[in-house]
C-alpha positions as CSV (number, residue, x, y, z in Angstrom):
1,X,44.3,-2.9,-2.1
2,X,41.6,-0.8,-3.6
3,X,38.1,-2.2,-3.3
4,X,35.8,-2.7,-6.3
5,X,32.4,-1.1,-6.4
6,X,30.5,-4.3,-5.5
7,X,32.8,-4.8,-2.5
8,X,31.4,-1.6,-1.0
9,X,28.3,-3.6,0.0
10,X,30.5,-5.6,2.4
11,X,32.4,-3.3,4.9
12,X,35.7,-5.3,4.7
13,X,37.4,-7.7,2.3
14,X,36.3,-11.2,3.1
15,X,38.9,-13.9,3.6
16,X,39.4,-16.2,0.8
17,X,39.1,-19.2,3.1
18,X,35.5,-19.7,4.2
19,X,35.0,-19.6,8.0
20,X,34.3,-22.8,10.0
21,X,30.7,-22.6,11.3
22,X,28.5,-24.6,13.5
23,X,24.9,-25.3,12.6
24,X,22.6,-26.0,15.6
25,X,19.1,-27.5,15.5
26,X,17.1,-25.7,18.1
27,X,13.6,-25.3,19.5
28,X,11.9,-22.0,19.9
29,X,12.2,-20.9,23.5
30,X,11.3,-23.3,26.3
31,X,7.8,-24.3,25.1
32,X,6.3,-26.9,22.9
33,X,5.9,-25.1,19.6
34,X,3.2,-27.4,18.2
35,X,0.6,-27.6,21.1
36,X,-2.8,-26.2,20.3
37,X,-4.7,-27.3,23.4
38,X,-4.8,-23.7,24.7
39,X,-6.1,-22.2,21.5
40,X,-9.5,-20.4,21.5
41,X,-12.5,-21.6,19.6
42,X,-11.9,-18.9,16.9
43,X,-8.3,-20.0,16.5
44,X,-9.3,-23.6,16.0
45,X,-11.8,-22.5,13.4
46,X,-9.1,-20.6,11.6
47,X,-6.7,-23.6,11.7
48,X,-9.3,-25.5,9.8
49,X,-9.5,-22.8,7.1
50,X,-7.8,-23.8,3.8
51,X,-6.8,-20.6,1.9
52,X,-7.8,-20.7,-1.8
53,X,-4.9,-20.4,-4.4
54,X,-4.3,-19.2,-7.9
55,X,-5.2,-22.0,-10.4
56,X,-1.5,-22.9,-11.1
57,X,-1.1,-23.9,-7.4
58,X,-4.3,-25.9,-7.0
59,X,-4.5,-29.6,-6.3
60,X,-2.4,-32.2,-4.5
61,X,0.0,-32.4,-7.5
62,X,1.4,-29.0,-8.3
63,X,3.1,-28.8,-11.6
64,X,6.3,-26.8,-12.0
65,X,5.1,-23.4,-13.3
66,X,5.9,-22.2,-16.7
67,X,6.9,-18.5,-16.9
68,X,7.5,-15.4,-19.0
69,X,10.5,-13.1,-18.5
70,X,10.9,-9.5,-19.5
71,X,13.6,-6.9,-18.6
72,X,13.1,-5.0,-15.3
73,X,13.3,-1.3,-15.6
74,X,16.3,0.2,-13.8
75,X,15.6,2.6,-10.9
76,X,15.4,6.2,-12.1
77,X,17.6,7.5,-9.2
78,X,21.2,6.5,-8.8
79,X,21.2,4.1,-11.7
80,X,24.9,4.0,-12.2
81,X,25.6,3.4,-8.5
82,X,23.1,0.5,-8.3
83,X,24.7,-1.0,-11.4
84,X,28.1,-0.9,-9.8
85,X,27.0,-2.3,-6.5
86,X,25.0,-5.1,-8.0
87,X,26.9,-6.3,-11.1
88,X,25.8,-9.9,-10.8
89,X,22.1,-9.3,-10.1
90,X,21.3,-6.0,-11.7
91,X,20.2,-7.5,-15.0
92,X,17.7,-10.0,-13.6
93,X,14.4,-10.3,-15.4
94,X,10.8,-9.9,-14.2
95,X,9.3,-13.4,-13.9
96,X,5.6,-14.0,-14.4
97,X,4.5,-17.5,-13.4
98,X,2.0,-19.3,-15.7
99,X,0.1,-22.6,-15.7
100,X,2.2,-25.5,-17.1
101,X,0.2,-27.2,-19.8
102,X,2.5,-30.2,-20.1
103,X,2.1,-33.5,-18.3
104,X,2.8,-33.4,-14.6
105,X,6.4,-34.3,-13.5
106,X,7.4,-34.5,-9.9
107,X,10.2,-32.2,-8.7
108,X,13.5,-33.0,-7.1
109,X,14.0,-32.8,-3.3
110,X,14.9,-29.2,-2.3
111,X,16.3,-27.9,1.0
112,X,15.0,-24.4,1.8
113,X,15.3,-22.2,4.8
114,X,13.1,-19.2,5.8
115,X,13.7,-16.3,8.2
116,X,11.5,-13.5,9.6
117,X,13.2,-10.1,9.8
118,X,11.9,-7.1,11.6
119,X,8.6,-6.4,13.2
120,X,5.6,-8.8,13.1
121,X,2.9,-8.6,10.5
122,X,-0.2,-10.8,10.3
123,X,0.2,-13.5,7.7
124,X,3.8,-14.4,8.1
125,X,3.0,-17.9,9.3
126,X,1.0,-18.5,6.1
127,X,4.1,-17.7,4.0
128,X,5.9,-20.5,5.8
129,X,2.9,-22.9,5.5
130,X,2.3,-22.1,1.8
131,X,6.0,-22.7,1.1
132,X,6.0,-25.9,3.0
133,X,2.9,-27.2,1.2
134,X,4.5,-26.3,-2.2
135,X,7.7,-28.1,-1.4
136,X,6.0,-31.2,-0.2
137,X,3.6,-31.2,-3.1
138,X,6.5,-31.1,-5.6
139,X,8.6,-33.7,-3.7
140,X,7.8,-35.3,-0.4
141,X,11.5,-35.5,0.4
142,X,12.0,-31.7,0.3
143,X,12.8,-30.0,3.6
144,X,12.0,-26.6,5.0
145,X,14.1,-25.2,7.8
146,X,13.4,-22.1,9.9
147,X,16.3,-19.9,11.1
148,X,15.6,-18.8,14.7
149,X,15.4,-15.2,15.9
150,X,15.8,-13.3,12.7
151,X,18.8,-12.8,10.4
152,X,21.2,-13.5,13.3
153,X,19.9,-17.1,13.2
154,X,21.4,-17.4,9.7
155,X,24.8,-16.1,10.9
156,X,24.9,-18.4,13.9
157,X,23.3,-21.4,12.1
158,X,20.5,-21.8,14.6
159,X,17.4,-23.4,13.0
160,X,14.5,-25.9,13.4
161,X,13.1,-28.2,10.8
162,X,9.5,-27.2,10.0
163,X,7.2,-30.2,10.0
164,X,3.6,-31.0,9.3
165,X,2.9,-30.5,13.0
166,X,4.1,-26.9,12.8
167,X,1.9,-26.2,9.8
168,X,-1.2,-27.6,11.6
169,X,-0.5,-25.4,14.6
170,X,0.4,-22.1,12.9
171,X,-1.6,-22.0,9.6
172,X,-3.7,-18.8,9.7
173,X,-2.3,-17.8,13.0
174,X,-0.9,-14.3,13.9
175,X,2.6,-13.5,15.1
176,X,6.0,-14.8,14.1
177,X,6.5,-17.1,17.1
178,X,6.9,-20.3,15.0
179,X,10.5,-19.3,14.5
180,X,10.5,-15.8,16.1
181,X,12.0,-12.7,14.5
182,X,14.8,-10.1,15.0
183,X,16.0,-6.8,13.8
184,X,19.6,-7.7,13.3
185,X,21.0,-7.1,9.8
186,X,23.7,-9.1,8.0
187,X,26.2,-6.3,7.4
188,X,29.8,-7.1,8.4
189,X,32.2,-9.1,6.2
190,X,32.3,-11.8,8.9
191,X,28.5,-12.0,8.9
192,X,28.3,-12.3,5.1
193,X,30.9,-15.0,5.1
194,X,29.3,-16.9,7.9
195,X,25.9,-16.7,6.3
196,X,27.3,-18.2,3.1
197,X,29.2,-20.9,5.0
198,X,26.0,-21.8,7.0
199,X,23.9,-22.1,3.8
200,X,26.7,-24.2,2.2
201,X,26.9,-26.5,5.2
202,X,23.1,-27.0,5.3
203,X,23.2,-27.6,1.5
204,X,20.4,-25.0,1.0
205,X,18.9,-24.6,-2.4
206,X,17.0,-21.5,-1.3
207,X,17.0,-18.9,1.5
208,X,13.8,-16.9,2.0
209,X,13.8,-13.5,3.8
210,X,10.5,-12.2,5.0
211,X,10.7,-8.5,5.8
212,X,10.2,-4.9,5.0
213,X,12.1,-2.5,2.8
214,X,15.4,-2.8,4.7
215,X,15.1,-6.6,4.9
216,X,14.4,-7.0,1.2
217,X,17.4,-4.8,0.5
218,X,19.5,-7.1,2.7
219,X,18.1,-10.0,0.7
220,X,19.3,-8.3,-2.5
221,X,22.8,-7.7,-1.0
222,X,22.9,-11.4,0.1
223,X,21.8,-12.6,-3.4
224,X,24.6,-10.4,-4.9
225,X,27.2,-11.7,-2.4
226,X,26.2,-15.4,-2.8
227,X,26.4,-15.1,-6.6
228,X,29.7,-13.4,-6.4
229,X,31.1,-16.1,-4.1
230,X,29.5,-18.9,-6.1
231,X,27.3,-20.0,-3.2
232,X,24.7,-22.4,-4.5
233,X,21.8,-20.9,-2.4
234,X,19.3,-18.8,-4.2
235,X,17.8,-15.8,-2.2
236,X,14.1,-14.9,-2.5
237,X,12.3,-12.3,-0.3
238,X,8.7,-11.5,0.6
239,X,7.1,-8.0,1.2
240,X,6.1,-7.6,4.8
241,X,5.2,-4.5,6.8
242,X,2.0,-3.2,8.4
243,X,3.0,0.4,7.5
244,X,2.0,-0.1,3.9
245,X,5.1,1.8,2.7
246,X,6.6,-1.2,0.8
247,X,4.7,-0.9,-2.4
248,X,5.3,0.3,-6.0
249,X,4.3,-0.5,-9.5
250,X,5.0,-4.2,-8.8
251,X,4.0,-4.6,-5.2
252,X,0.3,-3.7,-4.7
253,X,0.5,-4.0,-0.9
254,X,2.7,-5.5,1.7
255,X,1.2,-8.2,3.8
256,X,-0.1,-7.3,7.3
257,X,-1.4,-3.9,6.3
258,X,-5.0,-5.2,5.7
259,X,-5.2,-7.0,9.0
260,X,-3.6,-4.2,11.1
261,X,-5.8,-1.5,9.7
262,X,-8.9,-3.5,10.3
263,X,-7.9,-4.0,13.9
264,X,-7.0,-0.4,14.4
265,X,-10.2,0.8,12.6
266,X,-12.3,-1.4,15.0
267,X,-10.6,0.1,18.0
268,X,-11.1,3.7,16.6
269,X,-14.7,2.9,16.0
270,X,-15.1,1.9,19.6
271,X,-13.5,5.1,20.8
272,X,-15.8,7.1,18.5
273,X,-18.8,5.4,20.0
274,X,-17.6,6.3,23.5
275,X,-16.8,9.9,22.5
276,X,-20.3,10.4,21.0
277,X,-21.8,8.8,24.2
278,X,-19.8,10.7,26.9
279,X,-19.6,14.0,24.9
280,X,-16.8,15.4,27.0
281,X,-13.5,14.1,25.7
282,X,-11.2,14.7,22.7
283,X,-9.4,11.5,21.8
284,X,-5.9,12.0,20.3
285,X,-5.1,8.6,18.6
286,X,-1.6,8.0,17.4
287,X,-1.3,5.2,14.9
288,X,1.7,3.1,14.0
289,X,3.5,4.1,10.8
290,X,6.9,5.6,11.2
291,X,7.7,7.1,7.8
292,X,4.4,7.0,6.0
293,X,0.8,7.8,6.9
294,X,-0.9,4.9,5.0
295,X,-2.3,3.3,8.1
296,X,-3.8,6.6,9.4
297,X,-5.3,7.4,6.0
298,X,-6.8,3.9,5.6
299,X,-8.3,4.1,9.2
300,X,-9.7,7.6,8.5
301,X,-11.4,6.3,5.3
302,X,-12.9,3.4,7.3
303,X,-14.0,5.4,10.4
304,X,-14.5,9.1,9.5
305,X,-12.7,11.0,12.3
306,X,-13.2,14.7,12.9
307,X,-9.6,15.3,11.8
308,X,-6.6,13.4,10.4
309,X,-3.3,15.2,10.5
310,X,-1.6,13.5,7.5
311,X,2.2,13.7,7.7
312,X,2.7,14.0,3.9
313,X,0.3,16.9,3.6
314,X,1.9,18.6,6.6
315,X,5.3,18.4,4.7
316,X,3.8,19.5,1.4
317,X,2.2,22.6,3.0
318,X,5.2,23.2,5.2
319,X,3.0,23.4,8.3
320,X,5.0,24.2,11.5
321,X,4.2,22.7,14.9
322,X,2.2,25.9,15.6
323,X,0.4,25.5,12.2
324,X,-0.7,21.9,13.2
325,X,-1.7,23.1,16.6
326,X,-3.9,25.8,15.0
327,X,-5.6,23.3,12.7
328,X,-6.7,21.2,15.6
329,X,-7.5,24.2,17.7
330,X,-9.7,25.7,14.9
331,X,-11.7,22.5,14.8
332,X,-12.2,22.4,18.5
333,X,-13.4,26.0,18.5
334,X,-15.7,25.4,15.6
335,X,-17.2,22.3,17.3
336,X,-17.6,24.2,20.6
337,X,-19.8,26.8,18.9
338,X,-22.1,23.9,18.0
339,X,-22.1,22.7,21.6
340,X,-19.7,19.8,20.8
341,X,-16.8,19.6,23.2
342,X,-15.7,16.2,22.1
343,X,-14.1,14.6,19.1
344,X,-11.6,12.2,17.6
345,X,-8.3,13.1,16.0
346,X,-6.0,10.7,14.2
347,X,-2.2,11.3,14.2
348,X,0.4,9.1,12.3
349,X,3.3,7.9,14.4
350,X,5.8,9.6,12.1
351,X,4.2,13.0,12.1
352,X,7.0,14.5,14.0
353,X,9.4,13.9,11.1
354,X,7.1,15.7,8.6
355,X,6.9,19.0,10.6
356,X,9.8,21.0,9.0
357,X,11.4,22.4,12.1
358,X,11.2,19.0,14.0
359,X,12.5,17.2,10.9
360,X,15.5,19.5,11.0
361,X,16.0,18.8,14.7
362,X,15.8,15.0,14.2
363,X,18.2,15.1,11.3
364,X,20.8,17.0,13.3
365,X,20.4,14.8,16.3
366,X,20.7,11.6,14.1
367,X,23.9,12.9,12.5
368,X,25.4,13.9,15.9
369,X,24.5,10.6,17.5
370,X,25.9,8.6,14.5
371,X,29.3,10.3,15.1
372,X,29.1,10.1,18.9
373,X,26.7,7.5,20.3
374,X,25.7,8.2,23.9
375,X,25.8,12.0,23.6
376,X,24.3,13.5,26.7
377,X,21.4,16.0,26.8
378,X,23.8,18.9,27.6
379,X,26.3,17.9,25.0
380,X,23.6,17.6,22.4
381,X,22.7,21.3,22.9
382,X,26.2,22.2,22.0
383,X,26.1,20.2,18.7
384,X,22.9,21.7,17.4
385,X,22.6,24.7,15.2
386,X,20.9,27.7,16.9
387,X,17.5,27.1,15.1
388,X,17.5,23.4,16.0
389,X,18.6,24.2,19.6
390,X,15.7,26.6,20.0
391,X,13.2,24.0,18.9
392,X,14.7,21.4,21.2
393,X,14.5,23.7,24.2
394,X,10.9,24.6,23.3
395,X,9.7,21.0,23.5
396,X,8.3,19.6,26.8
397,X,10.9,17.9,29.0
398,X,9.3,14.5,28.5
399,X,9.4,14.8,24.7
400,X,13.1,15.8,24.8
401,X,13.9,12.8,26.9
402,X,12.1,10.5,24.5
403,X,14.1,12.0,21.6
404,X,17.3,11.2,23.4
405,X,16.5,7.5,23.9
406,X,18.6,4.8,22.2
407,X,18.6,4.8,18.4
408,X,16.8,2.3,16.3
409,X,18.8,-0.3,14.2
410,X,19.3,2.3,11.5
411,X,20.8,4.9,13.9
412,X,17.7,7.1,13.9
413,X,15.5,8.5,16.7
414,X,12.9,5.8,17.8
415,X,9.9,7.7,16.6
416,X,7.5,5.1,18.0
417,X,8.6,6.1,21.6
418,X,7.9,9.8,21.0
419,X,4.4,10.5,22.3
420,X,3.4,13.0,19.6
421,X,-0.2,12.9,20.6
422,X,0.8,14.1,24.1
423,X,2.9,16.9,22.5
424,X,-0.1,18.1,20.5
425,X,-2.4,17.9,23.5
426,X,0.1,20.2,25.3
427,X,0.4,22.7,22.5
428,X,-3.4,22.7,21.8
429,X,-4.1,23.2,25.5
430,X,-1.9,26.3,25.5
431,X,-3.4,27.7,22.3
432,X,-7.0,27.2,23.6
433,X,-6.1,29.0,26.8
434,X,-4.7,31.9,24.8
435,X,-7.9,32.0,22.7
436,X,-10.1,31.8,25.8
437,X,-8.2,34.7,27.4
438,X,-8.9,36.7,24.2
439,X,-12.6,35.8,24.2
440,X,-12.3,33.6,21.1
441,X,-13.1,30.3,22.8
442,X,-15.7,29.4,25.4
443,X,-15.8,25.6,25.3
444,X,-14.3,23.0,27.5
445,X,-11.3,20.8,26.5
446,X,-10.4,17.5,28.1
447,X,-8.1,15.2,26.2
448,X,-7.4,11.5,26.3
449,X,-4.4,10.0,24.4
450,X,-4.1,6.6,22.8
451,X,-1.4,4.7,20.8
452,X,-2.5,1.8,18.6
453,X,0.4,-0.2,17.2
454,X,1.3,-3.5,18.7
455,X,-2.4,-4.4,18.9
456,X,-2.5,-4.9,15.1
457,X,1.0,-6.3,14.3
458,X,0.3,-9.9,15.5
459,X,-3.4,-10.3,15.2
460,X,-4.8,-13.4,13.5
461,X,-4.6,-12.5,9.8
462,X,-7.6,-11.3,7.9
463,X,-8.9,-13.7,5.2
464,X,-7.2,-11.4,2.6
465,X,-3.8,-11.7,4.3
466,X,-4.3,-15.4,5.0
467,X,-4.9,-16.0,1.3
468,X,-2.3,-13.5,0.1
469,X,0.5,-15.0,2.2
470,X,-0.4,-18.6,1.4
471,X,-0.1,-17.7,-2.3
472,X,3.2,-15.8,-1.6
473,X,4.6,-19.0,0.0
474,X,3.7,-21.0,-3.1
475,X,5.2,-18.3,-5.3
476,X,8.5,-18.4,-3.4
477,X,8.7,-22.2,-3.8
478,X,8.2,-21.9,-7.5
479,X,10.9,-19.2,-7.9
480,X,13.4,-21.3,-5.9
481,X,12.7,-24.4,-7.9
482,X,13.1,-22.4,-11.1
483,X,16.6,-21.5,-9.7
484,X,15.8,-17.7,-9.5
485,X,17.6,-15.4,-7.1
486,X,17.5,-11.8,-6.1
487,X,13.8,-11.6,-6.6
488,X,10.9,-10.5,-4.3
489,X,7.8,-12.6,-4.6
490,X,4.8,-10.6,-5.4
491,X,1.1,-11.2,-6.3
492,X,-0.7,-9.0,-8.8
493,X,-4.5,-8.5,-9.4
494,X,-5.2,-8.7,-5.6
495,X,-8.5,-6.8,-5.9
496,X,-10.0,-9.8,-7.7
497,X,-12.3,-11.4,-5.2
498,X,-11.3,-14.8,-6.5
499,X,-7.7,-15.8,-5.7
500,X,-7.7,-18.1,-8.7
501,X,-7.3,-14.9,-10.7
502,X,-4.3,-13.6,-8.8
503,X,-1.0,-13.4,-10.7
504,X,2.2,-14.6,-9.0
505,X,5.4,-13.0,-10.1
506,X,9.0,-12.5,-9.1
507,X,10.5,-9.0,-9.3
508,X,14.3,-8.1,-9.1
509,X,14.9,-6.2,-5.8
510,X,17.7,-4.3,-7.4
511,X,15.2,-2.6,-9.8
512,X,13.6,-1.0,-6.7
513,X,16.7,0.4,-5.1
514,X,18.0,3.9,-4.7
515,X,20.7,5.5,-2.5
516,X,19.8,6.9,0.9
517,X,21.8,8.3,3.8
518,X,21.9,6.0,6.9
519,X,24.1,6.4,10.0
520,X,26.1,9.0,8.1
521,X,26.7,6.8,5.1
522,X,25.2,6.4,1.6
523,X,23.6,3.0,1.2
524,X,21.3,1.2,-1.2
525,X,17.7,0.8,0.0
526,X,14.2,0.3,-1.3
527,X,12.5,3.7,-1.5
528,X,9.6,4.0,1.0
529,X,6.3,4.8,-0.6
530,X,4.7,7.8,1.1
531,X,1.0,8.7,0.7
532,X,0.5,10.1,-2.8
533,X,-1.3,13.5,-2.4
534,X,-2.4,13.0,-6.0
535,X,-3.6,9.5,-5.5
536,X,-7.1,8.1,-5.3
537,X,-7.1,7.3,-1.5
538,X,-6.1,10.8,-0.5
539,X,-8.5,12.3,-3.1
540,X,-11.4,10.3,-1.6
541,X,-10.4,11.5,1.9
542,X,-10.1,15.1,0.8
543,X,-13.5,15.0,-0.8
544,X,-15.2,13.9,2.5
545,X,-13.1,15.4,5.3
546,X,-14.8,18.8,5.6
547,X,-18.1,17.3,6.5
548,X,-16.4,15.2,9.2
549,X,-15.2,18.3,11.1
550,X,-18.6,19.3,12.4
551,X,-20.9,16.4,11.7
552,X,-20.4,13.2,13.6
553,X,-20.3,10.7,10.8
554,X,-18.4,8.2,12.8
555,X,-18.3,4.7,11.3
556,X,-17.5,1.6,13.4
557,X,-16.4,-1.3,11.1
558,X,-16.3,-3.6,14.1
559,X,-13.8,-6.3,14.8
560,X,-11.9,-8.2,12.2
561,X,-14.4,-10.5,10.3
562,X,-13.5,-14.1,9.3
563,X,-16.9,-15.2,8.0
564,X,-19.8,-13.6,6.2
565,X,-20.0,-10.8,3.6
566,X,-17.8,-8.4,5.5
567,X,-14.9,-10.9,5.7
568,X,-14.3,-10.7,1.9
569,X,-13.8,-6.9,2.0
570,X,-10.2,-5.7,1.5
571,X,-8.8,-2.4,2.6
572,X,-10.0,0.7,0.9
573,X,-6.5,1.9,0.0
574,X,-5.8,-1.1,-2.3
575,X,-9.4,-0.9,-3.7
576,X,-8.9,2.7,-4.6
577,X,-5.3,2.5,-5.9
578,X,-6.0,-0.5,-8.1
579,X,-9.4,0.7,-9.4
580,X,-9.3,1.4,-13.2
């Protein structure tokens, strides 16, 4: 039987009869999830912090929000394909929540479940706590469940009931360990059917998926599937990723970005102070951010390194590996002439995918491994084109081995495991030796490599992320009570220092989708936002970077601040992007 366009989202035809499923109340791991006896003094102070909210969510009695609706613009790319894939949810409207001016009326009891999907980002627990507070404020009999271990928890029906004790233990805390997370995706016919059956059996009014671009896409697919199968559960998502690449006209910033960049900037500032003190090391610092360089750019704006190799600029200027090596080597030579044999370089995690010849190599490797997983090193050489093969053989043995590691959940090379900073140290060392032999360099070069990533993913959230996520939780609750589905909860006007002025909204995920090639197949995904080389953050960096090459204008923002004037500052990227 020929499949319809919308069925292409589900790999096989689902059976007409819904599967029999088990739902299992569980606890997280083998520990008491609500004990706070071991918390530090700072954590206890943060537990006592009550995040401020937009006016429509203030008070013990929260009224059901009024709202405006307007059509969402269709994506410019692949419009017809998206319409065919999402016939039931493609025409959803943008929902802007407003204060309800009528007399307060309590809501009905709702059953909602939430799940964390993908890597951690500071603030996730406040999405849960904000949603819990909203549901209980509207009706004390409402229940909030948490699926355990990511999306696979939905499929298997493993959950806990989130209680007041959980909220008291996890509000304003980092990590995702209230319910844990996972990188599984709901993608087979059986998984879709099981997810719908679990939601039916639990009598869920709403399912909340907290995740990045792929997880929000998965939420859109689930919303489409549930509506097609007449499943009662509405699906709402929240924008999470420290990488900062889940943003567009509607989403000003994903949560976690502010906290992570502040942690990384503090660490970089410490390294800079050490570099300026010892005056004998070049520090090559690789920063998390697989496909976009937002983290590296933000940290550069905060700390003023001697050089930032921005992935998007490398791609735009078609810099080769040798070209990047020469940029760094030129700076080292120039500083040596001033008697400075030290410095700090920032390198985005995903740089290797922006360098044209390495991007070609990775593309061919991904395609080969999608067709034949487990391909050996020698077999891979036979599958590459001559130009890609030459690049592969040129790379240091350690880098080649890292590129051959197991794929990520999307079937791609795990870029985070490729030590690009060590690759550049190797190529720069070789280039400086050549220049020294030619009499063009007389300095000394000793390099130290760093990778800052996991240090910032699960930190205690910044005041901004604490407030933002608490508002997101309330926004999600409103959208579910208003019986909306297929929307991502967003908050506008985030640069306002007063959260009362923030604007909660719900935006159709389908309006953000385009078609991308994954594992050898064309699939709908939310387009990642790369650094805009015509945008204000890059323009600000471009204006200042030349002076940072030779002058040590290092700036140490210090550790993440929770009180005082500095605690109210938000990241420079959002400030610049949202400035009028």
